[in-house]
C-alpha positions in Angstrom: -0.1 -0.1 -0.2 1.0 3.6 -0.6 0.5 6.4 1.4 -2.5 7.4 -0.4 -3.9 3.5 0.6 -3.3 2.2 -3.1 -2.2 -0.8 -3.8 0.7 -1.5 -6.1 -1.6 -3.9 -8.3 -4.1 -0.8 -8.5 -1.7 1.9 -9.4 0.1 -0.2 -12.3 -3.4 -1.0 -13.5 -4.1 2.7 -13.3 -1.0 3.7 -15.1 -1.5 1.3 -18.1 -4.9 2.4 -18.8 -3.3 6.1 -18.7 -0.9 4.6 -21.5 -3.4 3.0 -23.0 -5.6 6.1 -23.5 -2.9 7.6 -25.2 -3.1 5.2 -28.4 -5.5 6.2 -31.2 -8.7 4.1 -31.2 -7.1 2.2 -34.4 -4.0 1.3 -32.4 -6.4 0.3 -29.3 -7.9 -2.3 -31.6 -4.6 -3.7 -32.8 -3.6 -4.1 -29.3 -6.4 -5.9 -29.1 -5.8 -8.0 -32.3 -2.6 -8.7 -30.6 -3.6 -10.0 -27.1 -6.3 -12.1 -28.2 -4.0 -14.1 -30.5 -2.8 -16.7 -27.7 0.6 -17.6 -29.4 1.5 -14.0 -29.0 4.5 -13.8 -26.5 2.8 -10.5 -25.5 0.3 -12.9 -23.8 3.1 -14.1 -21.0 4.2 -12.7 -17.8 7.1 -11.2 -17.5 8.6 -11.6 -14.1 10.4 -8.1 -13.0 9.9 -7.3 -16.5 7.9 -4.4 -18.4 5.8 -4.2 -21.4 4.8 -0.7 -23.0 2.8 -0.2 -26.2 3.6 2.7 -28.3 1.6 4.3 -31.6 2.4 7.2 -34.0 1.4 9.6 -31.4 4.7 9.1 -29.4 7.4 11.2 -30.8 9.9 7.8 -31.4 7.4 6.5 -33.2 5.8 8.8 -35.7 7.1 7.3 -38.6 4.4 4.4 -38.1 1.7 4.3 -39.6 -2.1 4.9 -38.1 -3.1 1.7 -36.0 0.5 0.2 -35.8 2.0 -0.4 -32.7 5.7 -0.7 -31.2 6.1 -3.0 -27.9 8.9 -2.4 -25.8 9.6 -4.8 -23.6 12.6 -4.6 -20.9 13.7 -7.6 -19.2 15.2 -8.3 -15.5 18.4 -8.2 -17.2 18.2 -4.6 -18.4 17.8 -5.1 -21.9 15.1 -3.7 -24.5 13.5 -5.6 -26.8 11.4 -3.9 -30.0 8.9 -5.1 -31.9 6.4 -3.8 -34.4 2.7 -4.9 -34.9 0.9 -4.4 -38.0 -3.5 -4.0 -37.6 -3.9 -7.8 -37.7 -1.3 -8.5 -34.8 1.3 -9.3 -37.2 4.6 -8.9 -35.8 8.0 -7.4 -37.2 11.0 -7.8 -35.4 12.6 -4.2 -36.8 12.0 -1.2 -38.4 13.6 -2.5 -41.6 11.0 -5.5 -41.9 8.1 -3.3 -41.3 9.7 -1.2 -44.0 9.9 -4.1 -46.5 6.5 -4.8 -45.4 5.3 -1.4 -46.4 6.8 -1.6 -49.6 5.1 -5.4 -50.3 1.7 -3.1 -49.6 2.7 -0.4 -52.5 2.4 2.1 -49.2 6.4 2.9 -50.1 8.7 2.7 -52.5 12.4 1.8 -51.7 14.5 2.8 -54.3 17.5 0.6 -54.9 
């Protein structure tokens, strides 16, 4: 319990809700698609770790298309893993893979 009488689990749920409220409505749908996939690692708990989601409203990820998400996984060792998700919840491990997917979709053109 904190000095205000709020438990840490309640505080964590509140901060997660506040973080999710900053996502666009389309990004929230993407997040639901990710969480509804049973094979996704995002559904597993990280003891001592943290997972946060960002969309193009965050300055670091302003390059993302609407509805696409970036996931940051901080593990207890201190390492940071980043994953990117499209609107249906497919995972991409690097920004380059995202850009290649966009090129295949005809969204962008990468000149060799």
